[in-house]
N, C-alpha and C positions, 0 to 999 in steps of 0.2 A: 131092044134087049138089054143092051148096056146100059141104059138110063134106068131101066126097071131094077137090074141089078145095084146101081149106084143109089138109087132110092130105097131099095130094101135095107142096103148097107147102112144107111142114114137113119132108118128107123131103128134098126138094131142099136147103133151108137146112141141114139138118141134115149132109148130106153137104158141102156147102160149109163149114160151120163145122169140120168134122172135117179138111178138107184146110188149111184154116187153121191148125188146130192142128198137123199133120203139117209144114207149112211152118215154124211158129214151133219144133217141136222139131229141126227139120234145123238151123234158124238157130242154136239152142243148140250143136249139136254143130259147126257150123262156126266158130263164134266159140271154143268151146274148144280146136279145132285150130289156128286162127290163133294164139291165144295162146301154146300149147305150142309151135308153131314160132318164136313169137317169143322165148321165153323159152329155148330150145334154142339157137337162133341166136346169141343174146347172150351166154349163158352160157357154150357150147363154142366157138363158132366168132369172136365179137366183131363179128358182122354184125346187121343189122336187116333187116325188112322193110320199114320205113319206112311202112306203112300199116296197122300191126296196131289202132292205137288209133282210127284213122278209121272202118276197117270194122266194129270191134268195135260202136262206135256206131251204126252203121248196123245192123248186125245185132240189137242191143239193142232199137233201133225197131222192126223186124221182129217180134221176139219179143213184145213187148207187143202191138202193133197186130194181127198176124196171130192170136195168143192170144185176142183179146178175147171173141170169139164163142163160140170153143170153151170157154172158161173159165165163160161165163155159162150157157151150155146144160148143163155138166157140174156146175153150182152150186158152181164155185171161188170165185166172188167173196165178197170179205169184206163181212158185214154186219151191222149194229149190231141184235142180238137185244134190247138191254134193253127196248125199248118194242115192235118189231115182233112179239117171240116173244108178248107179251102180249095182243095184239088178237084177237078173234075176231069171227065172223059178218060183219056187213055192214061193221063198221069195217077188218077186216082185207082184205074185198075192196076198199072204197075206198082204202085204203092202196096196194094192190098195184097198182090202176089208176092212181092218182097217181105212184107210181113207175115204172111202166113208159110212160106217156104222157109224162112228164117225162125221163126217159131218151131214149125215142126222139126228141124234139124236140130235146135237146141234141145227139145222135149225128147228126142230120140237118144241123144247123146246121155241127157240126165237118165232116162231110163234104163239104158244098158249099164252104166256105172252104178246105179242103186240095185240092179240085178246083180252085179257082182259084189255088193256089198252086203246084201241081203244073204247070198250065198257064203261067202266068207264068214259072216256072224252064224250062220247055221252051222257050217262045217266045223268052225272052232268052238261051238258051244259058247259064245261071248254071251255072257249077263250083264246088267245093270249092276251098277256099285251100290246101288240102294237096298232098304232092306228086304223089298221083295224080290231081287235077283230075277228080274222078268228076263226070259231069253230074248236078246233085242233083235232078233230076225222078227218077232211077231209084231212089233210097231212098225220096223222098218218094211214089212210087207204091205202095211197098209198106204206108206208112201210110196212104193213100187205100183200098188194097183191103181192108186191115183194117176200116177203118172202114164201108165198104160192106158187108160182111159183119156186122158189129154191128146196122146199120140194118136189115137182111134179118132176123136173127135177133128183133129188137126187134119188127119188123112183124109177123113171124109171132105172137109173144105177143099181139100186140093183136087180131090175126086170129082167135085161137084163144081169146079172150075172157079172157087172163089166166090160165087155168085151171092151167097149167104154169108160171108163172113162178117161177123159183127165189127 
């Protein structure tokens, strides 16, 4: 029964991670379109969107944070194999546990601080200093969402006893 619940949780987290990956891919496409519009506007028509650099920065953060869990799940993270690749048996399992638990603790701390930061920005009505005056809680919420998805993914690896940790 517990194995079935863990498996169901893993399936749910996998779908959420995939959604994060799709959203990160959409952010890449949106950033590319925005930059093309800016380049064409400046080059051919002598006009600017005035927001391309700001929005590209927000989209870049969305790409990174929304893609974290998907990248981890798909074994896309870079890892130093010089030492880890040579470990065998209990040493490899112990190292995997240490990596997973440390990563989970770090991700939880980042997520908690990010949640506080988003709440602060929302409550104070903080906006960007750029022309758009974007309420900063909006792009910060994308970072928070990506952090939450990463925490869920790492928590699943702990529940799954680090068997399929990339």
